[in-house]
C-alpha positions as CSV (number, residue, x, y, z in Angstrom):
1,M,-4.9,6.8,-38.8
2,T,-7.7,4.3,-37.3
3,S,-4.8,1.5,-37.1
4,I,-2.3,3.6,-35.1
5,K,-4.3,5.5,-33.0
6,P,-4.8,2.7,-30.4
7,I,-1.6,1.5,-30.6
8,S,-0.5,5.1,-29.9
9,L,-2.5,5.1,-27.0
10,L,-1.2,2.0,-25.7
11,N,2.2,3.3,-25.8
12,R,1.2,6.1,-23.9
13,W,-0.7,3.7,-21.0
14,I,2.7,1.4,-21.0
15,Q,4.8,4.5,-20.5
16,E,2.7,6.2,-17.8
17,N,3.0,2.6,-16.0
18,N,6.5,1.9,-16.6
19,D,6.9,5.7,-15.2
20,L,5.2,4.9,-11.9
21,V,6.9,1.5,-11.4
22,R,10.7,2.6,-12.1
23,K,9.7,6.0,-9.6
24,W,8.4,3.2,-7.0
25,K,11.7,1.4,-7.4
26,Q,13.6,4.1,-7.1
27,Q,11.5,5.0,-3.6
28,E,12.2,1.6,-2.2
29,R,16.1,1.7,-2.6
30,G,15.8,5.4,-1.1
31,D,13.7,3.9,2.3
32,T,15.3,1.0,4.0
33,F,11.6,0.1,5.0
34,I,8.1,0.3,4.3
35,Q,6.3,0.2,7.6
36,D,7.9,3.8,8.9
37,Q,7.8,5.2,5.7
38,D,5.3,8.0,5.3
39,Q,1.9,6.6,4.2
40,S,1.1,9.4,2.2
41,T,3.6,8.7,-0.5
42,L,2.4,4.7,-0.4
43,R,-1.2,6.3,-1.0
44,L,0.1,8.9,-3.3
45,Y,1.3,5.9,-5.8
46,S,-1.6,3.6,-5.2
47,S,-3.6,6.6,-6.4
48,E,-1.6,6.8,-9.6
49,F,-1.9,3.3,-10.3
50,H,-5.8,3.4,-9.8
51,K,-6.1,6.8,-12.1
52,L,-4.5,4.9,-15.1
53,L,-6.5,1.9,-14.4
54,R,-9.8,3.6,-14.4
55,T,-8.4,5.6,-18.1
56,I,-7.8,2.1,-19.5
57,Q,-11.0,0.5,-18.1
58,G,-12.9,3.6,-19.5
59,V,-12.5,2.2,-23.3
60,P,-14.4,-0.7,-24.7
61,T,-12.6,-4.1,-24.2
62,A,-9.9,-4.5,-26.4
63,A,-7.6,-7.9,-27.0
64,D,-4.4,-5.6,-27.2
65,H,-5.9,-3.3,-24.1
66,V,-6.1,-6.4,-21.9
67,Q,-3.0,-7.7,-20.8
68,L,-1.6,-4.0,-20.3
69,E,-4.7,-3.9,-17.9
70,L,-4.2,-7.0,-16.0
71,T,-0.7,-5.4,-15.2
72,V,-2.3,-2.3,-14.1
73,V,-4.7,-4.2,-11.8
74,Y,-1.6,-6.2,-10.3
75,N,0.1,-3.1,-9.6
76,A,-2.9,-1.3,-8.3
77,C,-3.7,-4.9,-6.1
78,V,-0.3,-4.8,-4.7
79,L,-0.3,-1.4,-3.3
80,S,-3.9,-2.1,-2.1
81,L,-2.8,-5.1,0.0
82,T,0.7,-3.1,1.3
83,Q,-1.9,-0.5,3.0
84,M,-4.3,-3.8,4.0
85,Q,-7.2,-2.7,1.7
86,Y,-8.2,-5.8,1.2
87,P,-11.9,-6.2,0.1
88,E,-10.5,-3.0,-2.2
89,A,-7.9,-5.6,-3.9
90,E,-10.1,-8.0,-4.0
91,L,-12.7,-5.9,-6.0
92,L,-9.7,-5.1,-8.5
93,L,-9.0,-8.7,-9.0
94,I,-12.9,-9.6,-10.1
95,Q,-13.2,-6.5,-11.7
96,G,-9.9,-7.1,-13.7
97,L,-11.0,-10.7,-14.5
98,E,-14.7,-10.3,-15.6
99,R,-13.2,-7.8,-18.3
100,A,-10.4,-10.3,-19.5
101,Q,-13.4,-13.3,-19.5
102,G,-15.3,-11.3,-21.3
103,M,-12.6,-10.3,-24.2
104,V,-12.2,-14.3,-24.4
105,G,-15.9,-15.0,-24.5
106,G,-16.2,-16.9,-21.5
107,Q,-19.1,-17.6,-19.3
108,P,-19.5,-15.0,-16.3
109,L,-17.7,-15.9,-13.2
110,V,-19.5,-17.2,-10.2
111,L,-19.4,-15.2,-6.7
112,D,-18.1,-18.3,-4.8
113,P,-14.0,-17.3,-4.4
114,L,-13.0,-20.9,-4.7
115,L,-15.1,-21.5,-7.4
116,F,-14.4,-18.2,-9.2
117,W,-10.9,-18.9,-9.9
118,R,-11.1,-22.5,-10.9
119,A,-13.3,-20.9,-13.3
120,A,-11.1,-18.1,-14.3
121,L,-8.1,-20.0,-14.7
122,K,-9.8,-23.0,-16.8
123,S,-11.1,-20.6,-19.2
124,L,-8.3,-18.2,-19.5
125,G,-6.2,-21.2,-19.7
126,K,-5.5,-21.5,-23.1
127,S,-5.5,-17.9,-23.9
128,V,-2.5,-15.4,-23.6
129,L,-4.1,-14.3,-20.6
130,Y,-3.4,-17.5,-18.6
131,S,0.3,-16.0,-17.0
132,S,-1.3,-12.8,-16.0
133,T,-4.3,-14.6,-14.3
134,K,-1.8,-17.1,-12.4
135,Q,-0.2,-13.7,-11.4
136,L,-3.3,-12.3,-10.1
137,F,-4.3,-15.7,-8.3
138,C,-0.8,-15.0,-5.9
139,L,-2.3,-11.9,-4.8
140,Q,-5.7,-13.7,-3.8
141,W,-3.6,-16.3,-2.4
142,A,-1.8,-13.3,-0.5
143,I,-5.3,-12.3,0.7
144,W,-6.3,-15.2,2.1
145,L,-2.9,-16.0,3.7
146,S,-3.4,-12.0,5.5
147,T,-6.8,-12.3,6.6
148,C,-6.1,-15.8,8.2
149,K,-8.3,-17.8,5.7
150,L,-6.0,-20.9,5.4
151,K,-8.8,-23.2,5.0
152,A,-9.4,-21.5,1.8
153,I,-5.9,-22.2,0.5
154,Q,-5.9,-25.6,1.8
155,D,-9.2,-26.2,-0.4
156,F,-7.9,-25.0,-3.7
157,Q,-6.6,-28.0,-4.6
158,E,-5.1,-26.8,-7.5
159,L,-2.8,-24.9,-5.4
160,S,-0.1,-27.2,-5.3
161,S,0.5,-27.8,-9.4
162,L,-0.2,-24.4,-9.5
163,S,2.5,-23.4,-7.4
164,E,5.0,-25.3,-10.1
165,E,4.0,-23.5,-13.1
166,L,3.1,-20.1,-11.8
167,V,5.2,-17.4,-12.9
168,T,6.2,-18.5,-16.4
169,G,7.3,-14.8,-17.5
170,M,5.5,-12.1,-18.7
171,E,6.6,-12.9,-22.3
172,T,4.3,-16.0,-22.5
173,G,0.8,-14.0,-22.3
174,K,2.0,-10.6,-24.3
175,S,-1.1,-8.9,-26.1
176,C,-1.6,-9.4,-29.9
177,V,0.4,-6.7,-30.9
178,T,4.0,-8.0,-32.4
179,L,6.8,-6.9,-30.5
180,S,8.2,-4.4,-33.1
181,E,5.3,-2.4,-31.9
182,F,5.9,-2.0,-28.3
183,P,8.6,0.3,-27.0
184,E,8.5,-1.4,-23.7
185,T,7.2,-4.0,-21.8
186,P,4.9,-3.2,-18.8
187,L,6.9,-3.1,-16.0
188,V,5.3,-4.9,-12.5
189,V,6.2,-3.1,-9.2
190,L,6.9,-6.4,-7.4
191,E,8.1,-9.3,-9.0
192,P,5.4,-12.5,-9.2
193,R,8.2,-15.0,-8.7
194,E,9.3,-13.3,-5.3
195,L,5.8,-13.0,-4.2
196,R,5.4,-16.8,-5.1
197,D,7.9,-18.1,-3.1
198,L,7.1,-15.7,-0.4
199,L,3.7,-17.2,-0.5
200,Q,4.9,-20.3,-0.3
201,I,7.1,-20.1,2.5
202,C,4.9,-18.1,4.9
203,T,1.9,-20.6,3.8
204,A,4.0,-23.3,5.4
205,I,4.6,-21.2,8.7
206,A,1.0,-20.3,9.0
207,Q,-0.2,-24.1,8.7
208,G,2.7,-25.0,10.9
209,V,1.6,-22.9,13.6
210,E,-2.2,-23.9,13.4
211,L,-1.2,-27.1,13.5
212,L,1.2,-26.2,16.7
213,S,-1.6,-24.4,18.4
214,E,-3.7,-27.4,18.2
215,G,-1.6,-29.5,19.7
216,R,-0.2,-31.7,16.3
217,S,3.0,-31.0,17.0
218,S,4.7,-33.8,14.8
219,E,2.7,-32.8,11.9
220,A,3.2,-29.2,12.5
221,L,7.1,-30.0,12.2
222,S,6.9,-32.2,9.3
223,I,5.7,-28.9,7.6
224,L,7.9,-26.9,9.0
225,Q,10.6,-29.0,7.9
226,K,9.8,-28.3,3.8
227,I,10.6,-24.9,4.4
228,F,14.4,-25.2,4.7
229,S,14.6,-26.5,0.9
230,L,12.8,-23.3,-0.1
231,P,14.8,-19.9,-0.8
232,A,13.6,-18.6,2.3
233,P,14.6,-15.2,3.4
234,R,17.2,-14.8,6.8
235,T,14.2,-13.8,9.2
236,L,12.1,-16.2,7.8
237,L,14.4,-19.2,8.2
238,A,15.2,-18.2,11.7
239,N,11.3,-18.3,12.4
240,S,11.2,-21.3,10.9
241,H,14.2,-22.9,13.3
242,L,12.2,-21.2,16.3
243,L,9.0,-23.0,15.4
244,S,10.7,-26.0,15.0
245,G,12.1,-25.8,18.6
246,L,8.6,-24.8,19.9
247,C,7.1,-28.2,18.2
248,L,10.2,-30.4,19.7
249,A,9.8,-28.7,23.0
250,H,6.1,-29.4,23.2
251,M,7.3,-33.4,22.5
252,G,8.9,-33.0,25.5
253,C,12.7,-33.1,23.1
254,L,14.2,-30.5,25.2
255,Q,17.9,-30.3,24.4
256,M,16.8,-31.1,20.5
257,A,14.6,-27.6,20.8
258,V,17.1,-25.8,22.4
259,Q,19.6,-26.5,19.3
260,C,16.8,-25.5,16.7
261,Y,16.5,-22.1,18.9
262,R,20.4,-21.8,18.5
263,K,19.9,-22.2,14.9
264,A,17.5,-19.7,14.8
265,L,19.7,-17.2,16.7
266,E,23.0,-18.2,14.2
267,T,20.4,-17.7,11.5
268,D,19.0,-14.2,12.5
269,S,20.8,-12.6,15.7
270,H,17.6,-10.0,16.2
271,C,15.3,-13.3,16.4
272,V,15.2,-12.4,20.2
273,C,11.8,-15.0,21.1
274,A,14.7,-18.1,20.1
275,L,16.7,-16.5,22.9
276,Y,13.8,-16.0,25.1
277,Q,12.5,-19.5,24.4
278,S,15.8,-20.8,25.3
279,M,15.6,-19.4,28.7
280,L,12.5,-20.8,29.6
281,I,13.7,-24.5,28.8
282,Y,17.0,-23.5,30.9
283,R,14.4,-22.4,34.1
284,Q,12.3,-25.7,33.3
285,L,15.8,-28.1,33.6
286,G,17.0,-26.6,36.7
287,N,20.1,-24.5,34.9
288,T,20.1,-21.2,36.9
289,K,23.4,-20.3,35.2
290,A,22.4,-20.8,31.9
291,E,19.4,-19.1,32.7
292,I,20.9,-16.0,34.1
293,Q,23.0,-15.9,31.3
294,A,20.1,-15.9,28.5
295,L,18.2,-13.2,30.7
296,Q,21.4,-10.9,30.7
297,L,21.6,-11.7,26.5
298,L,18.1,-11.3,26.2
299,H,18.0,-7.8,28.1
300,S,20.6,-6.3,26.5
301,M,19.4,-7.4,22.9
302,L,16.0,-5.7,24.0
303,M,17.3,-2.8,24.7
304,L,18.8,-2.1,21.6
305,P,16.9,-0.2,18.9
306,R,14.1,-1.8,17.5
307,S,14.8,-3.4,14.1
308,T,13.0,-3.0,11.4
309,E,11.7,-5.3,8.9
310,T,12.5,-5.5,5.5
311,G,10.8,-6.9,2.7
312,Q,13.3,-9.6,2.7
313,M,12.7,-10.7,-1.0
314,G,14.4,-7.6,-2.8
315,S,11.0,-5.5,-2.3
316,N,9.6,-3.7,0.7
317,L,6.1,-4.2,-0.6
318,L,4.7,-7.3,0.8
319,Y,6.9,-7.9,4.1
320,P,6.2,-11.4,5.7
321,S,4.2,-9.7,8.7
322,L,1.7,-8.4,6.7
323,L,1.5,-12.1,5.4
324,L,1.4,-13.9,8.7
325,R,-1.1,-12.1,10.9
326,S,-2.5,-14.8,12.9
327,Q,-3.2,-14.6,16.5
328,S,-1.6,-17.9,17.2
329,L,1.9,-16.8,15.6
330,R,1.9,-13.4,18.1
331,R,1.1,-15.6,21.0
332,L,3.8,-18.2,20.0
333,L,6.5,-15.3,19.0
334,L,5.2,-13.0,22.3
335,V,8.2,-12.0,24.0
336,P,8.3,-9.9,27.3
337,S,9.4,-6.1,27.6
338,S,13.0,-5.5,28.8
339,L,11.3,-4.1,32.0
340,S,9.7,-7.5,32.9
341,I,13.1,-8.9,31.6
342,L,15.6,-6.8,33.8
343,H,12.8,-7.6,37.0
344,S,13.0,-11.4,36.3
345,L,17.1,-11.3,36.0
346,A,17.0,-8.9,39.3
347,L,15.1,-11.3,41.1
348,K,16.7,-14.6,39.7
349,S,19.9,-13.1,40.5
350,V,19.2,-12.4,44.2
351,L,17.5,-15.9,44.8
352,H,20.7,-17.5,43.9
353,G,23.5,-15.7,45.7
354,R,24.3,-13.4,43.0
355,V,23.0,-10.4,44.9
356,S,25.2,-7.5,44.2
357,E,24.3,-7.9,40.5
358,G,20.7,-8.2,41.5
359,V,20.5,-5.2,43.6
360,E,22.2,-2.9,40.3
361,H,19.3,-4.4,38.4
362,Y,17.0,-3.1,40.8
363,L,18.3,-0.2,40.5
364,D,18.7,0.0,37.2
365,L,15.1,-0.9,36.6
366,L,13.7,1.4,39.3
367,A,15.8,4.3,37.7
368,T,14.5,3.5,34.1
369,L,10.4,3.5,35.3
370,Q,11.1,6.6,37.1
371,S,12.6,8.4,34.1
372,G,9.9,7.1,31.9
373,D,12.3,5.9,29.3
374,Q,11.0,2.3,29.4
375,H,12.2,0.5,26.0
376,T,9.3,-1.3,25.8
377,V,9.6,-3.5,23.3
378,H,6.9,-6.3,22.8
379,A,4.6,-4.4,25.5
380,E,2.5,-7.3,25.9
381,G,3.5,-10.3,28.4
382,P,3.6,-11.1,32.2
383,P,2.7,-7.7,34.0
384,L,5.5,-6.1,36.3
385,P,4.7,-6.2,39.9
386,R,3.0,-2.8,41.1
387,L,5.7,-0.1,42.1
388,P,5.6,-0.2,45.6
389,E,6.3,-3.8,45.1
390,L,9.2,-3.2,43.0
391,Y,10.8,-0.7,46.0
392,L,9.8,-3.4,48.3
393,E,12.0,-6.5,46.5
394,A,14.5,-3.9,45.6
395,G,14.9,-3.2,49.9
396,A,15.1,-6.6,50.6
397,A,17.8,-7.2,47.9
398,L,19.8,-4.4,49.3
399,L,19.2,-5.7,53.0
400,L,20.8,-8.7,51.5
401,A,23.3,-7.4,50.0
402,R,23.9,-5.5,53.5
403,R,23.1,-2.1,52.7
404,P,20.7,-1.3,55.4
405,A,20.5,2.5,55.0
406,D,19.6,2.2,51.3
407,C,17.3,-0.3,52.2
408,M,15.7,1.9,54.9
409,A,15.5,5.0,52.8
410,L,13.5,2.9,50.1
411,C,11.0,1.8,52.7
412,D,10.5,5.6,53.8
413,E,9.2,5.9,49.9
414,V,6.9,3.3,50.4
415,I,5.5,4.2,54.3
416,N,5.4,8.0,53.3
417,T,3.4,7.4,49.8
418,T,1.0,5.2,52.1
419,L,0.5,7.0,55.4
420,E,-2.3,9.1,55.0
421,L,-3.9,5.8,53.0
422,L,-4.3,3.7,55.6
423,P,-7.5,2.7,57.2
424,E,-8.0,2.4,61.3
425,K,-9.4,-0.5,60.7
426,L,-10.7,-3.4,57.6
427,V,-12.9,-5.7,57.8
428,L,-13.5,-8.0,54.6
429,E,-16.4,-10.2,53.5
430,E,-14.9,-13.6,52.9
431,P,-16.1,-14.9,49.4
432,V,-17.5,-18.7,48.5
433,G,-15.1,-20.0,46.1
434,D,-10.9,-20.1,46.9
435,C,-8.6,-17.4,45.6
436,D,-5.2,-16.7,46.5
437,V,-4.3,-13.3,47.4
438,E,-1.4,-11.7,46.5
439,L,0.3,-8.3,47.6
440,G,-1.2,-5.8,45.5
441,S,-3.5,-8.2,42.9
442,A,-6.8,-8.0,42.7
443,D,-8.4,-9.3,45.9
444,R,-11.8,-10.9,45.4
445,L,-12.4,-9.8,49.1
446,G,-14.9,-7.1,49.5
447,S,-15.0,-4.1,47.0
448,S,-12.4,-2.3,45.0
449,T,-12.0,0.4,47.7
450,D,-11.4,-2.4,50.1
451,Q,-9.1,-4.0,48.2
452,D,-7.1,-0.8,47.6
453,R,-6.7,-0.5,51.6
454,L,-5.7,-4.1,52.1
455,G,-2.8,-3.3,49.4
456,M,-1.7,-0.1,51.4
457,L,-1.8,-1.9,54.6
458,L,0.1,-4.8,53.2
459,W,2.8,-2.5,51.5
460,S,3.2,-0.2,54.8
461,G,3.2,-3.3,56.8
462,T,6.1,-4.9,54.9
463,A,8.3,-1.7,54.8
464,L,7.9,-1.5,58.4
465,L,9.1,-5.6,58.4
466,L,12.0,-4.8,56.3
467,Q,13.3,-1.7,58.2
468,A,13.0,-3.6,61.6
469,H,15.2,-6.4,59.8
470,C,17.8,-3.7,58.9
471,Q,17.6,-2.8,62.9
472,A,18.1,-6.1,63.6
473,Y,21.0,-6.3,61.5
474,L,22.5,-3.2,63.2
475,K,22.0,-4.9,66.2
476,D,19.4,-2.1,67.5
477,W,17.4,-4.3,69.2
478,K,15.2,-1.7,71.0
479,N,14.4,0.3,67.4
480,A,14.3,-3.5,66.0
481,V,11.4,-4.1,68.6
482,T,9.1,-0.8,67.7
483,L,9.2,-1.4,64.1
484,Y,8.4,-5.1,64.3
485,T,5.4,-3.6,66.7
486,R,4.3,-1.6,64.1
487,S,4.4,-3.6,61.6
488,I,2.3,-6.1,63.6
489,N,-0.2,-3.2,64.8
490,L,-0.9,-2.6,61.2
491,L,-1.6,-6.2,59.7
492,V,-3.8,-6.9,62.6
493,K,-6.3,-4.6,61.4
494,V,-7.5,-6.6,58.9
495,Q,-10.5,-8.7,60.2
496,V,-12.5,-11.2,58.0
497,K,-16.3,-12.3,58.4
498,K,-18.5,-14.4,57.2
499,K,-21.9,-13.7,56.2
500,G,-24.0,-13.3,59.5
501,F,-21.1,-13.7,61.9
502,Q,-19.2,-11.2,63.7
503,P,-16.0,-9.9,62.4
504,K,-12.8,-12.2,63.6
505,I,-8.6,-11.7,63.1
506,P,-7.3,-14.1,60.4
507,C,-6.0,-17.1,61.7
508,V,-4.2,-20.1,60.4
509,D,-7.4,-22.2,60.5
510,I,-8.8,-19.7,58.3
511,V,-6.3,-19.8,55.7
512,G,-5.9,-23.5,55.8
513,S,-9.7,-23.8,55.2
514,Q,-9.9,-21.5,52.4
515,A,-7.2,-22.1,50.3
516,S,-4.8,-19.2,52.0
517,R,-6.4,-16.7,50.4
518,L,-4.7,-14.4,53.0
519,N,-1.6,-16.0,52.9
520,T,0.1,-12.8,52.3
521,L,-1.3,-11.2,55.2
522,Q,-0.5,-14.4,57.5
523,R,3.1,-14.3,56.2
524,L,3.8,-10.9,56.8
525,K,2.6,-11.1,60.4
526,G,4.7,-14.7,61.0
527,L,8.0,-12.7,60.0
528,S,7.3,-9.9,61.9
529,L,6.1,-11.9,64.9
530,T,9.3,-14.0,64.4
531,G,11.6,-11.2,64.1
532,R,10.5,-9.2,67.1
533,G,10.8,-12.7,69.3
534,I,14.2,-13.0,68.4
535,S,14.7,-9.4,69.2
536,F,13.3,-9.8,73.0
537,T,15.6,-13.1,72.8
538,Q,18.8,-10.9,72.3
539,R,17.6,-8.6,75.1
540,D,16.7,-11.5,77.3
541,Q,13.0,-10.9,77.5
542,L,12.3,-14.9,77.0
543,R,8.8,-14.7,78.5
544,E,7.7,-11.9,75.6
545,A,10.3,-13.9,73.0
546,L,8.3,-17.6,73.8
547,R,4.8,-16.0,73.2
548,D,5.9,-14.2,69.7
549,L,7.4,-17.1,68.5
550,Q,4.8,-18.9,69.1
551,L,2.2,-17.0,67.2
552,G,4.8,-16.7,64.4
553,L,4.8,-20.2,63.9
554,Q,1.0,-20.4,64.3
555,A,0.9,-17.6,61.6
556,S,3.2,-19.1,59.4
557,P,4.3,-22.9,60.2
558,E,7.2,-23.0,57.2
559,C,9.2,-20.3,58.8
560,V,12.4,-22.2,59.7
561,N,14.1,-19.6,61.5
562,A,10.7,-19.0,64.1
563,G,10.8,-22.9,64.8
564,Q,14.6,-22.5,65.4
565,W,14.6,-19.9,67.8
566,L,11.5,-21.2,69.3
567,G,13.7,-24.0,70.4
568,E,16.7,-22.0,71.6
569,V,14.1,-20.3,73.7
570,L,12.9,-23.1,75.3
571,W,16.2,-24.3,75.7
572,R,17.1,-21.1,77.8
573,L,13.8,-21.4,79.9
574,G,15.0,-24.9,80.9
575,R,12.7,-26.8,78.6
576,K,15.3,-29.0,76.6
577,R,13.0,-31.7,75.7
578,E,10.3,-29.2,73.9
579,A,13.5,-27.6,72.6
580,V,14.6,-30.8,71.3
581,S,11.2,-31.7,69.6
582,C,10.9,-28.2,68.3
583,W,14.0,-28.3,66.4
584,E,13.1,-31.7,64.9
585,K,10.2,-30.7,63.5
586,T,12.0,-27.6,62.3
587,W,14.6,-29.7,60.7
588,G,11.7,-32.0,59.1
589,F,9.5,-30.1,56.9
590,A,12.8,-27.4,56.3
591,A,13.7,-29.9,53.3
592,E,10.2,-30.0,52.0
593,S,9.5,-26.5,52.2
594,S,9.8,-24.1,49.5
595,V,9.5,-20.8,49.4
596,E,10.9,-19.4,45.8
597,S,7.3,-18.7,44.3
598,L,6.9,-15.6,47.1
599,P,8.0,-12.5,46.6
600,L,11.4,-11.7,47.5
601,Y,10.3,-9.1,50.4
602,L,8.2,-12.3,51.6
603,Q,11.4,-14.6,52.3
604,D,12.9,-15.3,55.6
605,L,15.9,-12.9,54.8
606,H,18.2,-14.3,58.3
607,S,18.9,-10.0,58.6
608,G,19.7,-10.7,62.2
609,P,21.1,-13.5,64.4
610,T,21.2,-16.9,63.4
611,L,21.5,-20.3,64.8
612,D,24.1,-23.2,64.3
613,P,22.3,-26.1,63.1
614,T,25.4,-28.7,63.9
615,D,25.8,-26.2,67.1
616,L,21.8,-27.2,67.9
617,R,22.8,-30.9,67.3
618,H,25.9,-31.3,69.2
619,R,23.4,-30.0,71.9
620,I,21.1,-32.8,71.1
621,E,23.4,-35.8,71.3
622,K,25.1,-34.3,74.7
623,L,21.5,-34.2,76.1
624,T,20.6,-37.5,74.7
625,H,24.0,-39.3,76.9
626,T,23.3,-37.8,79.4
């Protein structure tokens, strides 16, 4: 009886292990992915394997028990890794190998992880437990990879040779009990060969990412190319093409990078980052048509239900993103939210002549924000402008689309929101350093309260400016003058003071000397004064027009419209030589001036009357020949 009892007990443990594995496999087939699966189910199976392991370890170590024990250690450790319980997983490995070491009579293992595994693989190398030891080492490899300890992997010089001989099959590591006495072979929840293949691919990707982040693009590319000879799953193969494209882009090979991004999309149609990177290259190359097409497709893809990640190697346990968790990779794969892409698409469409499309994109964006259904896949990335700014951008787009009534309605929303919050006067203290002020950005002038007040003034002043543009488009010059004046009166409430000096109204000298700290404010004043000057011109109030256009050019010297209309007023006043000089000066800086970087509502929208440069040149030629 004494010779049969241990075998009967062993058979019972094998049966319990295999029942758990089969139930888990059935659970896997029933669930498409593990990430959204009820975590209590995962914890339940993990608990059962740990319970079985404690039962086995509760009896003295025996040769015919150790093989099974290491198999159960493997299964329990895989489930701990899936739950990202790395210390617990490492403890399981150490305890299991120490018991195995005791069975073969080896020396106690050291604490240093690298020395520990070298000693374990060496001491168990000639025993029947060598195969199981190599399989457990795969789990240590997975822990190092998941916890971003690439140096440990690189320092383990035996890894390359071990990778070739790892996972030779469970039959090489059977216990001393004969096959006839085993009703079943102990099963595992994750095939070791699949794990080994996944680890090789993910390690190459992780190493390539680190080299790329360090600027060693050619070395990273060389490592990533090796992945294409491995049995890589579709998602990882697509990521390898993507990262290869990033390497080539950093090396200046933009067209080759685009080809890699195309291969990534052909391999995995859900690789949105490849499409995003393609769009960035089109933008860099100035291919606006391709950039807009890429933005449209990218937005459509981001609006689809979020794709879920399977194990990709036949298992739902150790999926790739669990092993590839470095911040460097996360930054490289970062894609802005669908709303941010939609905003870029709207703005780019309007700036490049596709105004009606841009307007629809802006309206979709505002409707989505108001509904709260934001579909924010990948919430990080460039932030959207604040809501009042989006209203103003959409209003400017509507005006360009010749929809002044809709533009005025959006601007009314901004004005009504800010009306009761506008200060009577705002005095800002000049900082010592240089900083630019963007509408709604964190202004370094004054306190946070002053920043909020400045934002309210700028938003309200811009809304009035756009409404005045609408009246100019409708040729209602009286109301246009009124609205331009209201905008100017708001903007001049802002004064700047240096420590120990009296406050003063910002002027072009301050902006020039202090690195355009109040560029937004000055731009708005320049556009408002120019618009009012043009309106005065239409009413034949030439003196008032001359004053406003001169002040408008002083506030915003790059405003082409102001320069042309100032010349027109001078011409009508009989100061034709001055007019010619003004026009020529305007044409000189018009070719150099680029305002695409400005928000849409700060563009010179030319909503009112315009002057024909050809007619102006004919006048100059006629004057020259008289």
